[in-house]
N, C-alpha and C positions, 0 to 999 in steps of 0.2 A: 426136849425131841433130839431123834441121832439122826445127822442129815443124810440125805441121799446120794447117792454117788456122783464119780465123778467118772465119763465115757471120754477115753479120746480115742480118736479115731486119725491112724497115720495113716499114707500112703502116698503117692507119685500124683505130683501135678496132674490135675483134669479128670483122675480120678472118677469122682464122683462124689468124697466127700461132704460136700459141703450139701449137695442133691440130698444123701444120703441122709443127711441130720435134720432134714432138714422135714423127711416123710417119718424120722423120729417123733421131731415137734408133733405133727396133725394126730398120730398114734399115742401119746402119749401122757394123750386128757392133758393139755395144758401143763404138766408136770414138769417141763421141762424148756432149757434156755440154752441156744444154739451160741456156741462163741465161736466165730470160725478166726483163723489166723492172722487173716487178713486187717484185722480189726485192729490189732495192734501193732501190726507190721505195717501197714497205710498208715497208721495215726507219727509211728517212730519215722516212717520215710516223708513226714510232712515237717517234723522240725529237720532232723539231721540228714542228709545225702549218705545212702547206702554205702558210699566209700572213707565216711567219717572212718577216723579209728574209736567216733563214740558212741557211734551207730548202735554193734549188737550189746552194749551195756545195756543204753536205754529202752535197746525192748526185752532184756532182763530184769530194770529196773518197774517197766511197764507189766510185766508179769505177775513178778513180787510184788506189786500192787492188788492184781488182781487176785493173786493165790491169800493174801491175808484175808481179803474181805469176805473170801470164801469159808474160811477157816473162823472167822470170831464173828462175822454177823447175821441173830437167827434167820433173820430178814433171810437167808439164801439158802434154811438147811430145810425146807421143803419141797427142792426143784434140784430132781439131774442137772446137769453140767453137762453139758453134751460140747465137749474141742475137739474141733479138727487141726489138723500138723502134717506137716510133710516134714520128718528128722530122718536121716540115714544114718547106718551103724559106726560114724566114725566118731572121732573122743566131741566133736562140738554138737553131733548130730542129742546122742548118748547122753550127753549132761543135761540139755534141752527137755528132752523128753521126761528124764530121770525127775524134773523141774516138776512135773505133773503128777508123776507119783508121790512126789513127796507133801504136796498140796495135797495132796486121799490125806494122807495121814495126816500132816496137821488139823485136818476140816475133821475125822475121823468116821470115815465111809471109805467105802467098797472104792478100790479103783480097778476100771475097767476096760483094761486096752481092745483094742479094732483095730487090727493089720489088714487093712483092704489090696487084693491081690487084683491087676489086672493086665492082662495080656499087653504085652507092645502097638498094637495096629490100634485096636480100641483104645487102647488108655491116648495113642494123637487122634484119630477122630476124634476122640468127647470134647481134647484140649482146646480143638479147633470148631468146636459148637459156633452156633451162632449164638444163647445165651450169654457162652464167656466172651466172644469176641464182641457184644453189644457192652456185656461190663468193663471191658476193657476200654472201651472209648466214651463209656461213662464217668474214669477213671478210677477206676479196681486196677490195683497192679499187681492180677493176675499172671504169671506165665502163658505163654499163647504160641513158644517158637518151640517147633518141634525137635528142630536140632538140641536145643540146651536138654529140651526132655530127655533124648536121646543119651547126651552127656551124663544128665544126671545119671540114666538109670544103670551107665558102664561104668559110673564107679563104685557102685558094690548098690546093696539091696537096701529098702527101709530096716528103720531096727524096731525090732521086736523086742517083747520084755519076757523075760523067764519067769511066767508065773500061772497059775492054773485058773485067771479069773481071765487070762487073753485068748481073746477071738481070731480066727484067721480066716476072713470069708474072700474066696476068689469072688468079682463079681465084674468078669468078661460077660455073660452072659445073661445077666440076671435082669430084675431091672429095680428101682432104686425101691419101689417100696415091695418088691420082695427081700431087696437088702436089709431092708429096715425093719421087715417081720422077722428076721432068722436075727438079730440083732437082740431086739425085744426076747426071743425064746433063750437066749444065753441069758442077758440082762436078769432074767426072771429065776434061771437058774442059780445068775450066783446068789442075787440077794434074796432069795427062798435059803438056799443053803449055808448063810451066813444070820437067816432069822435062826433057824432051826437050833446052828450054834448059842447063839445070844438067848434064845429060850431054854435049854438043858443050863446053861449058868446065870439063869436067873434077869434076864435083860431082855428085853426091847429088841425087833427087826424091823426091817423094810420087806419083808416081803410080801406082809399086805399090800403095800403101794401097788402091786404087782399085777396083783391078782384080778381077773375082773372078765 
């Protein structure tokens, strides 16, 4: 069977990536598995301090293990995987983001980048939400410092891919439910287009998974 797509949500800390991803999970009838970036960030941080020269390499190796499983395990093929991340358009950010695109290629599935934009004031408000502050108190390593967020945003924009499958979505004034619905519509269009291409070529497609 053809593996279902990888959806890569990239945006600023606190913009709502994980909240939107969870809404996608609810809307896609149990066919989605959400992998937030803090799962491997916090795991790497439990092994090495972030100041270690080996910290970034450890994170790379953790991603490599995840991506290899997605490419080789048939038990993963019948689910969409939604990854959340924060990568800017610098050399390191481009390199890391490109790993997700390469993983989709190795998996043989569509790669659908979703870039969430958010106005600064609203981004700062969400960064300091009670839910986020509570998660940090519970041991999650999420950013809650608005001064650090400002520094990130001043240094440049989040990385955007150069592909027709990408969706850029402004979430400043819409709810997570509305954002998830718009992403769903986009994913249906991408999957439908790929399914049509494969039918013309005599192969199967993923379009039927998104109908309903």
